[in-house]
KERO-985108 format. One line per 2 residues: number of its first residue (from 1); their letters; for each residue x, y, z of C-alpha. Coordinates in Angstrom, 3 decimals, decimal comma. Layout:
<recs>
NUM = A = X/Y/Z | ...
</recs>
This chain:
<recs>
1 = MI = 53,619/88,289/52,611 | 53,693/87,275/56,405
3 = EE = 52,636/90,157/59,171 | 53,550/89,918/62,800
5 = RA = 52,784/92,853/65,538 | 55,474/94,130/67,393
7 = PA = 53,519/95,591/70,572 | 55,066/98,195/72,779
9 = KI = 56,558/96,368/75,822 | 55,023/98,186/79,191
11 = NL = 57,209/97,481/82,689 | 54,301/97,928/85,135
13 = TL = 57,024/97,359/87,806 | 60,709/97,638/87,671
15 = HV = 62,836/96,504/90,827 | 66,818/96,612/90,283
17 = TG = 67,873/93,937/92,706 | 71,574/93,740/92,026
19 = QR = 74,239/93,934/89,381 | 76,309/91,163/87,749
21 = PD = 80,284/91,416/87,849 | 80,037/91,507/83,934
23 = GY = 78,088/94,850/84,524 | 74,602/93,389/83,656
25 = HL = 71,796/94,459/85,960 | 69,597/92,174/87,728
27 = LD = 65,588/92,952/87,584 | 62,533/91,699/88,630
29 = SL = 59,796/93,206/86,716 | 56,016/92,766/86,035
31 = VV = 55,856/93,193/81,981 | 52,763/93,676/79,974
33 = FA = 52,132/94,125/76,209 | 50,181/96,970/74,772
35 = AL = 47,257/96,617/71,769 | 49,461/99,392/70,213
37 = GD = 52,714/98,593/68,476 | 54,657/98,580/65,357
39 = MV = 54,229/96,063/62,391 | 56,511/93,937/60,694
41 = RV = 55,947/92,624/57,194 | 58,169/90,000/55,218
43 = EE = 58,203/88,582/51,894 | 60,585/86,241/50,001
45 = AE = 63,452/87,894/48,146 | 66,989/86,892/46,920
47 = TL = 68,794/89,482/49,239 | 68,096/91,010/52,790
49 = SL = 66,797/94,185/52,567 | 64,960/96,390/55,215
51 = AV = 62,521/99,695/54,384 | 61,399/101,586/57,514
53 = TG = 58,019/103,504/57,232 | 55,223/104,830/59,180
55 = LM = 54,755/108,021/61,542 | 57,679/107,387/63,676
57 = AA = 60,066/106,273/60,945 | 62,159/109,355/61,027
59 = GV = 65,640/108,819/62,652 | 65,395/104,856/62,716
61 = PD = 68,297/103,454/60,851 | 67,241/100,870/57,818
63 = GE = 71,129/99,448/57,992 | 72,822/96,827/60,056
65 = DN = 72,432/99,130/63,186 | 68,577/98,158/63,225
67 = LV = 67,774/94,941/65,554 | 65,435/93,906/62,631
69 = LQ = 68,474/93,060/60,276 | 70,110/91,899/63,032
71 = AA = 67,510/89,468/64,461 | 67,276/88,548/60,708
73 = RF = 70,869/87,322/60,190 | 70,512/85,632/63,747
75 = LD = 67,950/83,305/62,498 | 69,698/82,658/59,205
77 = PV = 72,788/84,394/58,185 | 72,370/83,731/54,485
79 = RG = 68,910/83,806/53,397 | 67,096/86,562/51,911
81 = AR = 63,803/88,354/52,669 | 62,360/91,921/51,842
83 = IV = 61,251/93,299/55,382 | 59,092/96,412/56,130
85 = LE = 58,993/97,903/59,483 | 56,071/100,243/59,959
87 = KH = 56,937/102,471/63,116 | 54,072/103,299/65,358
89 = LP = 56,159/103,668/68,569 | 59,087/106,330/69,498
91 = SA = 62,379/104,801/69,629 | 64,513/104,722/72,685
93 = AG = 61,505/105,318/74,772 | 61,244/102,645/77,450
95 = IG = 58,879/100,611/75,848 | 60,704/98,152/74,127
97 = GG = 60,172/98,881/70,469 | 63,393/97,842/69,046
99 = SS = 63,288/94,609/70,757 | 59,715/94,034/70,073
101 = DA = 60,531/94,815/66,480 | 63,202/92,245/66,591
103 = AA = 61,009/89,487/68,071 | 58,525/90,048/65,509
105 = TL = 60,789/89,700/62,856 | 62,078/86,328/64,118
107 = RA = 58,551/85,354/64,220 | 57,602/86,235/60,675
109 = LS = 60,653/85,065/59,434 | 60,419/81,638/61,070
111 = AL = 57,147/81,165/59,365 | 58,258/82,513/56,039
113 = WG = 61,555/80,486/55,820 | 60,055/77,086/57,660
115 = VP = 63,060/77,547/60,124 | 62,330/77,051/64,168
117 = LP = 62,520/79,795/66,357 | 65,565/80,182/68,524
119 = RN = 66,032/78,706/72,073 | 68,275/81,665/73,197
121 = CL = 68,200/84,975/71,418 | 69,699/87,048/74,409
123 = SL = 72,378/88,002/72,434 | 70,268/90,431/70,741
125 = GA = 69,301/92,358/73,574 | 67,796/91,668/77,247
127 = DV = 64,357/92,367/76,211 | 64,051/90,271/73,020
129 = PM = 63,627/86,971/74,686 | 60,407/88,344/76,608
131 = CL = 59,132/89,677/73,287 | 58,963/86,548/71,565
133 = AP = 56,076/85,538/73,268 | 54,042/88,759/74,172
135 = GA = 52,059/88,466/77,104 | 52,009/89,070/80,763
137 = QR = 55,108/87,822/82,457 | 57,389/88,085/85,518
139 = VS = 60,598/88,950/84,181 | 63,745/88,243/86,398
141 = GI = 67,703/87,986/85,846 | 68,773/90,168/83,190
143 = GE = 66,094/89,538/81,180 | 66,288/85,666/80,341
145 = GA = 63,672/84,642/83,280 | 60,322/85,028/81,884
147 = LP = 57,725/83,387/83,907 | 54,254/83,729/81,838
149 = LS = 51,313/85,118/84,040 | 47,654/84,094/83,414
151 = GL = 44,801/85,760/85,047 | 45,809/89,372/84,699
153 = PS = 43,112/91,827/83,564 | 43,133/93,882/80,536
155 = LP = 44,084/97,549/81,290 | 42,865/100,618/79,983
157 = AV = 45,905/102,920/79,336 | 47,431/105,990/78,312
159 = LV = 51,171/106,083/77,002 | 52,804/109,596/76,773
161 = NP = 56,322/110,563/75,643 | 57,449/114,041/75,579
163 = GL = 59,557/113,500/72,749 | 62,606/112,407/74,224
165 = SV = 65,032/109,454/73,860 | 66,888/108,268/77,084
167 = PT = 69,606/106,098/76,764 | 69,087/102,926/78,731
169 = PD = 73,004/102,579/79,502 | 73,111/106,374/80,805
171 = VF = 70,239/105,801/83,002 | 71,659/102,527/84,672
173 = AA = 74,869/104,112/84,826 | 73,322/106,986/86,872
175 = LK = 71,694/104,351/89,371 | 73,561/104,687/92,773
177 = EK = 71,877/102,006/94,837 | 72,007/98,718/92,503
179 = NH = 70,665/96,473/95,403 | 66,862/96,989/95,882
181 = PP = 64,246/94,352/97,250 | 62,452/92,553/94,711
183 = MP = 58,848/92,034/94,596 | 57,405/89,225/96,624
185 = AR = 58,200/85,587/95,717 | 54,504/84,794/95,601
187 = LP = 52,436/87,399/94,179 | 48,936/88,046/95,225
189 = AL = 45,957/87,235/93,055 | 45,878/90,078/90,305
191 = GD = 42,709/88,956/88,517 | 40,796/92,678/88,548
193 = FG = 41,604/96,042/88,186 | 41,387/96,772/91,770
195 = AL = 43,621/93,971/92,973 | 46,216/94,907/90,407
197 = TR = 46,743/98,309/90,999 | 46,555/97,958/94,664
199 = FL = 49,551/95,591/94,325 | 51,103/98,147/92,202
201 = DT = 50,895/100,710/94,936 | 53,230/98,617/96,802
203 = TR = 55,962/98,499/93,857 | 58,232/100,993/91,885
205 = ND = 60,422/101,687/89,098 | 64,014/101,952/90,555
207 = LT = 64,953/103,824/87,409 | 62,476/106,693/87,676
209 = AP = 64,955/108,840/89,692 | 68,140/108,564/87,750
211 = AS = 66,122/108,958/84,110 | 64,113/112,029/85,608
213 = AQ = 67,592/113,602/86,484 | 68,485/113,401/82,746
215 = AP = 65,263/114,123/81,691 | 63,219/116,322/84,190
217 = EI = 60,241/116,466/81,507 | 59,384/112,844/82,845
219 = GT = 58,184/114,384/86,103 | 55,989/116,930/83,891
221 = VL = 54,404/113,638/81,853 | 53,488/112,120/85,266
223 = EA = 51,955/115,388/86,522 | 49,821/115,173/83,581
225 = LE = 48,871/111,510/84,419 | 47,927/112,532/87,992
227 = DA = 44,175/111,872/87,254 | 45,365/108,175/86,540
229 = RI = 44,438/105,547/89,320 | 48,411/104,473/88,518
231 = AR = 50,834/106,567/86,871 | 54,289/105,426/86,556
233 = MS = 57,371/105,648/84,119 | 58,185/102,636/81,900
235 = GS = 61,497/100,851/81,452 | 64,245/103,371/81,327
237 = GA = 62,176/106,034/80,206 | 60,818/108,622/79,014
239 = TC = 57,548/106,852/78,334 | 55,059/106,924/81,069
241 = FG = 51,850/105,101/81,597 | 48,701/105,970/83,122
243 = LY = 45,995/103,112/83,830 | 42,262/104,100/83,827
245 = PD = 39,297/102,143/85,048 | 37,652/102,228/81,636
247 = AA = 38,530/103,017/78,012 | 36,546/106,103/77,911
249 = AA = 38,239/107,708/81,031 | 41,711/106,641/78,911
251 = RA = 40,341/108,034/75,706 | 39,212/111,350/77,918
253 = AA = 42,770/111,695/79,245 | 44,637/111,100/76,148
255 = TR = 42,551/113,847/74,566 | 43,125/116,095/77,379
257 = IG = 47,029/115,676/77,296 | 47,402/115,710/73,666
259 = EA = 45,644/118,966/73,411 | 47,778/120,661/76,330
261 = HP = 50,957/119,103/74,992 | 50,728/118,840/71,048
263 = DW = 54,404/118,159/70,567 | 54,023/115,040/72,896
265 = WV = 53,284/111,522/71,837 | 50,209/110,378/73,326
267 = AD = 48,097/107,326/72,756 | 45,237/105,627/74,571
269 = TT = 45,319/101,992/74,376 | 44,731/98,495/76,287
271 = LN = 47,505/96,809/78,098 | 47,247/93,037/78,208
273 = PA = 44,716/93,122/75,561 | 42,278/89,744/75,463
275 = P = 43,387/87,474/72,881
</recs>
């Protein structure tokens, strides 16, 4: 059996800089991955199958609608494998769960079958290429431009989802202005918590307003994270993150928020964890 982690993807920034004629939006985003995530396990089998387990498995399809099976068929359309997806992340939550699961499947099956990873898997979704090599990166274009970034610190964080799924296409469709400024062409040194959070103060997530219009609970989540140094929505929502100066502060915040909102998904974790 081969195991691969599928970490949560967090957009520390998300600038929407334009829209292509085919409808795809152009982005400039600083992306990191969390210590927290799903798990994909694969083993040899004559036919291809998928079982979904874990605390967040409810409602996750185990058929061809799941990106995990689509990724397996993309890598090899005829070979079999038994795949188990252990879900710890909420779905359609702005943290790349399905894309990260697909990327982990590609890595696991590449090792199991002894075949190379695909050079271009953009057809599986714009987030899948960046999830293939989870690490800090600046993502541009529709997701195909992923420039690895070294030297970013590990970030104690709290992730919060109010139990909502916000469809990404609906959020982009509600975005009225499509041409926002990108981040600076040359990023400053971001080697410590202070430098990174000061830079983040100058950035934004352009999808926050349209997502919040559809899910006002996002505003309530951000208020619950008001003691964080930075509190922001990730991706197209509804998950938000808060950055804290140390792990103890993050744990305390997660406990406080979880007790106040027992129906929310709340987790303390580390973003960009050390290898």
